[in-house]
C-alpha positions in Angstrom: 7.4 24.0 -40.8 9.5 25.3 -37.9 13.3 25.3 -38.3 14.1 25.3 -34.6 13.2 23.2 -31.7 13.5 24.4 -28.1 14.6 22.2 -25.3 11.4 21.2 -23.5 10.7 23.0 -20.2 10.9 21.1 -16.9 7.7 19.1 -16.7 5.3 19.5 -13.8 3.4 16.7 -12.2 2.7 14.0 -14.7 -1.1 13.2 -14.6 -1.9 11.8 -18.0 -3.4 8.3 -17.9 -5.2 5.8 -20.2 -8.0 8.3 -20.9 -5.5 10.7 -22.5 -3.6 8.0 -24.3 -6.9 6.6 -25.8 -8.0 10.0 -26.9 -4.7 11.4 -28.3 -2.9 8.3 -29.6 -4.9 5.1 -29.9 -8.0 6.6 -31.7 -6.1 9.2 -33.8 -3.9 7.0 -35.9 -0.7 7.8 -34.0 -0.6 4.4 -32.3 2.0 2.1 -34.0 1.0 -1.0 -31.9 4.5 -1.2 -30.2 2.9 -2.7 -27.1 5.0 -0.5 -24.8 1.9 0.4 -22.7 0.8 -3.2 -22.6 4.0 -4.8 -21.2 4.6 -2.0 -18.6 1.0 -1.7 -17.2 1.4 -2.6 -13.5 -2.2 -3.6 -13.2 -2.3 -5.9 -16.3 -5.5 -4.2 -17.6 -4.3 -3.4 -21.2 -4.9 -6.1 -23.7 -3.4 -6.7 -27.2 -4.2 -9.0 -30.1 -1.1 -9.8 -32.1 -3.1 -10.3 -35.3 -3.4 -8.6 -38.7 -5.8 -5.7 -38.6 -5.5 -5.4 -34.8 -2.0 -4.7 -33.4 -3.5 -2.1 -31.1 -3.9 -1.9 -27.3 -7.3 -1.9 -25.6 -8.6 -1.8 -22.1 -9.6 -5.1 -20.4 -11.9 -3.6 -17.7 -15.2 -2.2 -18.6 -16.3 -0.4 -15.4 -15.5 2.9 -17.0 -15.7 1.9 -20.6 -13.0 1.5 -23.2 -11.8 5.1 -23.0 -11.0 5.3 -19.2 -9.2 3.4 -16.5 -10.3 2.9 -12.9 -6.6 2.8 -11.9 -5.8 6.0 -13.7 -4.9 9.4 -12.2 -8.1 11.3 -11.3 -10.2 8.2 -11.0 -9.8 5.7 -8.1 -6.0 5.4 -8.5 -3.0 7.4 -9.5 -1.5 5.3 -12.3 0.1 7.1 -15.3 2.5 4.3 -16.5 0.9 3.8 -19.9 1.4 7.4 -21.1 4.9 7.5 -19.7 5.8 4.4 -21.8 4.2 5.5 -25.0 6.7 6.6 -27.7 4.0 8.6 -29.6 2.4 10.4 -26.7 2.8 14.2 -26.8 6.5 15.4 -26.9 8.0 11.9 -27.1 10.9 12.8 -29.5 12.5 15.5 -27.4 11.9 13.5 -24.2 13.9 10.5 -25.6 16.5 12.8 -27.1 17.1 14.6 -23.8 17.5 11.4 -21.9 19.8 9.7 -24.3 21.9 12.6 -25.6 21.3 15.6 -23.2 20.0 17.7 -26.1 17.3 17.6 -28.8 18.4 16.9 -32.4 19.3 19.8 -34.6 17.1 20.5 -37.7 19.6 19.0 -40.0 19.8 15.7 -38.0 16.9 14.2 -39.8 18.2 10.6 -39.1 18.6 11.4 -35.4 21.7 12.0 -33.3 24.7 9.7 -33.9 28.4 9.2 -33.0 29.6 6.8 -35.8 28.3 5.7 -39.2 29.6 2.3 -40.3 29.1 -0.5 -42.7 29.4 -3.8 -40.9 29.2 -7.5 -41.4 29.6 -10.6 -39.2 33.1 -12.2 -39.4 31.6 -15.6 -38.6 30.5 -17.3 -41.9 27.4 -18.9 -40.4 26.2 -15.6 -38.9 27.0 -13.8 -42.1 25.1 -16.2 -44.3 22.0 -16.8 -42.1 21.7 -13.2 -40.8 20.1 -10.3 -42.7 22.4 -8.0 -44.8 25.7 -9.2 -43.4 24.4 -10.7 -40.1 25.5 -7.8 -37.9 22.5 -8.0 -35.5 23.0 -11.8 -35.1 26.6 -11.2 -34.3 25.9 -8.4 -31.9 23.3 -10.3 -29.9 25.6 -13.4 -29.6 28.4 -11.1 -28.4 26.3 -9.2 -25.9 25.3 -12.5 -24.3 28.8 -14.0 -24.3 30.2 -10.8 -22.7 27.5 -10.6 -20.0 25.9 -7.4 -21.1 22.5 -9.1 -21.3 20.8 -12.4 -20.3 18.4 -12.5 -23.2 16.9 -10.5 -26.1 13.4 -9.7 -27.3 13.3 -10.4 -31.0 11.0 -11.5 -33.8 10.5 -15.2 -34.4 8.0 -17.2 -36.3 5.1 -19.5 -35.6 5.8 -23.3 -35.6 3.3 -23.9 -38.5 4.1 -20.8 -40.5 7.7 -19.8 -41.3 6.6 -16.2 -42.2 4.1 -15.5 -39.5 6.1 -13.3 -37.0 5.7 -13.6 -33.3 7.6 -12.0 -30.3 10.3 -14.4 -29.0 12.8 -14.3 -26.1 16.2 -15.7 -27.1 18.8 -16.8 -24.6 21.4 -18.7 -26.5 23.5 -18.2 -29.7 21.5 -21.1 -31.2 18.2 -19.4 -30.6 19.6 -16.1 -31.9 20.7 -17.9 -35.2 17.3 -19.6 -35.5 15.4 -16.3 -35.5 17.8 -14.5 -37.8 16.5 -12.7 -40.9 13.7 -10.2 -41.7 10.0 -10.8 -42.5 8.6 -7.3 -43.2 5.3 -8.0 -41.4 4.8 -6.5 -38.0 5.9 -8.0 -34.7 5.5 -6.3 -31.4 8.8 -7.6 -29.9 8.3 -5.9 -26.5 5.6 -8.5 -25.8 8.4 -11.0 -25.1 9.1 -9.1 -21.9 6.4 -11.2 -20.3 8.4 -14.4 -21.0 11.4 -12.7 -19.5 9.6 -11.9 -16.3 8.3 -15.4 -16.0 11.9 -16.7 -16.4 13.2 -14.2 -13.9 15.4 -12.5 -16.4 15.9 -8.7 -16.0 18.9 -7.8 -18.2 17.5 -7.6 -21.7 18.2 -6.3 -25.2 15.3 -5.1 -27.3 15.5 -5.6 -31.1 12.8 -3.6 -32.9 11.8 -0.9 -35.3 11.9 2.8 -34.2 8.4 2.7 -32.9 9.5 0.1 -30.4 13.0 1.3 -29.5 11.8 4.8 -28.7 9.7 3.4 -25.8 12.5 2.6 -23.2 14.2 6.0 -23.3 10.8 7.7 -23.3 9.9 5.7 -20.1 13.3 6.6 -18.6 12.8 10.3 -19.2 9.3 10.3 -17.9 10.3 8.2 -14.8 8.1 5.3 -15.4 9.8 3.4 -12.6 10.9 -0.2 -12.3 9.0 -1.3 -15.3 11.6 0.3 -17.5 14.7 -1.3 -15.8 14.9 -4.6 -17.8 15.7 -2.7 -21.1 19.5 -2.5 -21.0 20.4 -2.4 -24.7 18.3 -1.1 -27.6 18.9 -2.3 -31.2 16.9 -0.4 -33.8 15.9 -1.6 -37.2 15.7 0.9 -40.0 12.1 0.7 -41.2 10.0 2.7 -43.7 6.9 0.4 -43.1 5.7 -3.1 -42.5 3.0 -5.0 -44.4 -0.1 -6.9 -43.5 0.2 -10.7 -43.6 -2.5 -10.6 -46.4 0.2 -9.5 -48.8 1.4 -13.1 -49.1 -1.9 -14.7 -50.5 -3.3 -11.6 -52.1 -0.3 -10.3 -54.0 2.7 -12.6 -54.0 0.7 -15.8 -54.6 -2.4 -14.5 -56.4 -0.4 -12.4 -59.0 3.0 -14.0 -59.1 2.4 -17.6 -58.0 4.8 -17.3 -55.1 3.6 -19.3 -52.2 5.0 -18.3 -48.8 5.7 -21.9 -47.7 8.1 -22.0 -50.6 10.0 -18.8 -49.8 13.4 -19.0 -48.1 14.4 -15.4 -47.8 13.2 -11.9 -48.5 14.7 -8.4 -48.5 13.8 -4.9 -49.7 16.3 -3.0 -51.8 14.4 -0.8 -54.2 12.0 -3.7 -54.7 10.6 -6.5 -52.7 13.2 -9.3 -53.2 12.1 -12.9 -52.7 14.2 -16.1 -52.9 12.5 -19.5 -53.3 13.3 -23.0 -52.3 13.7 -24.0 -56.0 16.6 -21.5 -56.3 14.6 -18.9 -58.2 14.8 -15.2 -57.4 11.9 -12.7 -57.9 11.4 -8.9 -57.5 8.0 -7.2 -56.9 7.7 -3.5 -57.4 7.3 -1.7 -54.1 4.5 0.4 -55.6 2.4 -2.7 -55.9 2.9 -3.4 -52.2 1.6 0.0 -50.8 -1.9 -1.3 -50.6 -0.9 -3.8 -47.9 0.9 -1.2 -45.7 0.0 -1.8 -42.1 -2.3 0.8 -40.6 0.0 1.6 -37.7 2.9 2.5 -40.0 1.1 5.2 -42.0 1.9 8.1 -39.6 5.2 6.9 -38.3 8.0 9.5 -38.7 11.0 7.4 -37.6 12.7 5.5 -40.4 16.1 5.5 -38.7 15.2 4.2 -35.3 16.6 7.4 -33.8 16.5 6.3 -30.1 18.4 3.0 -30.2 21.9 2.5 -28.9 22.7 1.2 -32.3 20.4 1.4 -35.4 20.9 -1.0 -38.3 19.5 -1.7 -41.8 20.3 -3.1 -45.1 20.2 0.0 -47.3 23.0 0.5 -49.8 24.6 -1.1 -52.9 24.4 -4.7 -51.9 23.0 -7.3 -49.4 26.3 -8.1 -47.9 26.7 -5.2 -45.4 24.6 -3.6 -42.7 24.4 0.2 -42.4 25.2 0.7 -38.7 24.4 4.0 -36.9 26.1 4.1 -33.5 24.2 6.6 -31.3 24.9 6.3 -27.6 28.0 6.0 -25.5 27.0 2.5 -24.6 26.5 1.6 -28.3 30.0 3.0 -29.1 31.5 1.0 -26.3 29.9 -2.2 -27.7 30.8 -1.6 -31.3 34.4 -0.8 -30.6 34.8 -3.9 -28.5 33.2 -6.0 -31.2 35.6 -4.6 -33.8 38.6 -5.2 -31.5 37.4 -8.8 -30.8 37.2 -9.3 -34.6 33.6 -10.4 -34.2 32.6 -8.0 -37.0 34.2 -6.3 -40.0 33.6 -2.6 -40.2 34.4 0.2 -42.7 33.2 3.9 -42.9 29.6 4.1 -44.2 30.5 7.2 -46.2 32.1 4.8 -48.7 28.6 3.8 -49.8 27.1 7.0 -51.3 23.9 5.1 -52.1 23.4 4.2 -48.5 24.1 7.8 -47.3 21.6 9.3 -49.8 18.9 6.7 -48.9 19.3 7.3 -45.2 18.6 11.0 -45.6 15.8 10.5 -48.2 13.9 7.8 -46.4 14.2 9.7 -43.1 12.7 12.8 -44.7 9.9 10.7 -46.4 9.0 9.2 -43.0 9.0 12.5 -41.1 6.6 14.0 -43.7 3.9 11.5 -42.6 3.7 12.9 -39.1 0.3 14.8 -38.8 0.4 18.6 -38.6 -1.9 18.6 -35.5 0.5 16.4 -33.5 3.6 17.5 -31.5 5.8 19.5 -33.9 9.2 18.0 -33.0 9.4 15.2 -35.5 8.9 17.6 -38.4 11.6 20.2 -37.4 14.0 20.6 -40.3 12.0 18.6 -42.8 12.2 20.3 -46.2 9.0 20.9 -48.1 8.4 18.2 -50.8 9.3 19.1 -54.4 6.3 19.6 -56.6 5.6 17.4 -59.6 5.4 18.8 -63.1 1.7 19.2 -62.7 2.2 21.3 -59.5 1.0 18.7 -57.0 3.1 17.4 -54.1 4.3 13.7 -54.1 2.5 11.3 -51.8 4.4 10.2 -48.7 4.8 6.4 -48.4 
């Protein structure tokens, strides 16, 4: 693999449209199902089914078939918005890097570019207890609204009849933020909540999502997607090595361990899949058993550390009480410093947790090794070759 990455040359006229997106991303395994192309399409001709086994965009008009768009450049129109919004189309990583940081990442910056590394937790007891890994994201969204940075946030909620079936939700109050706190580890295309924001006339929004979602806004900005990108004012990234199909609940947790999802109250991943039940019991499931339910859209994703968020967060480290917090942008640093000064959060240097530091590097490398060799080379720059097993074979990337 290459050890250097050149700054991308000034792009000429952008002409790529749905036809190229379909051929290069959607049908090749690069599509994560982030829905960036769906919510930004100015003609509303890209569909999406938020269901297991789908989570992938498709064209709603059939005049040119599923692989082309009548509005696209070179056909009857000049639209190129879908490819400008896609965080997996061609040289997406350097594009987002250049817009956010004015440079591409160095080969040793395998977790992306950052300003501060912290361990944080909410100072408020309710936010701390109800939130995930210290409640930092819950505290931050509440603070951003209270201080007029945003009007609402696009987050993951749940269906009314299923407390573990994730769905995109728009939250506007601290009560709604608290009600959607916690992680579910099945996929949710949070950008789809942009539709609700548009209907409500809200245009100052935060996006909370995995790296596949939070790379979309800066990619749009760099590629000059226009007004469709303007509502995304603050980007909160969630560290993520993969999500699982909803079938993992009945087919593994219930079938093998007798753990019914309606009886679960909380879950986490720290070396194992941790599950807390209503009866007070606690269970761990080996992550190796869960690999068979890995969502298809995660299998080629190279971004564990949500490298293009303003602030990236995740519960890796020695315990469940603190959030590893990666402050990346000038805006993110402004917010985190103000929150600390307002005593909304408690913070300490992340370097105090050697386990978290090692996992951040290791899991970033593991994710980058998934990226296909035939795709744009940027995500694999600096990635060390895997150490061979005793039998001479390379370990599998999960």
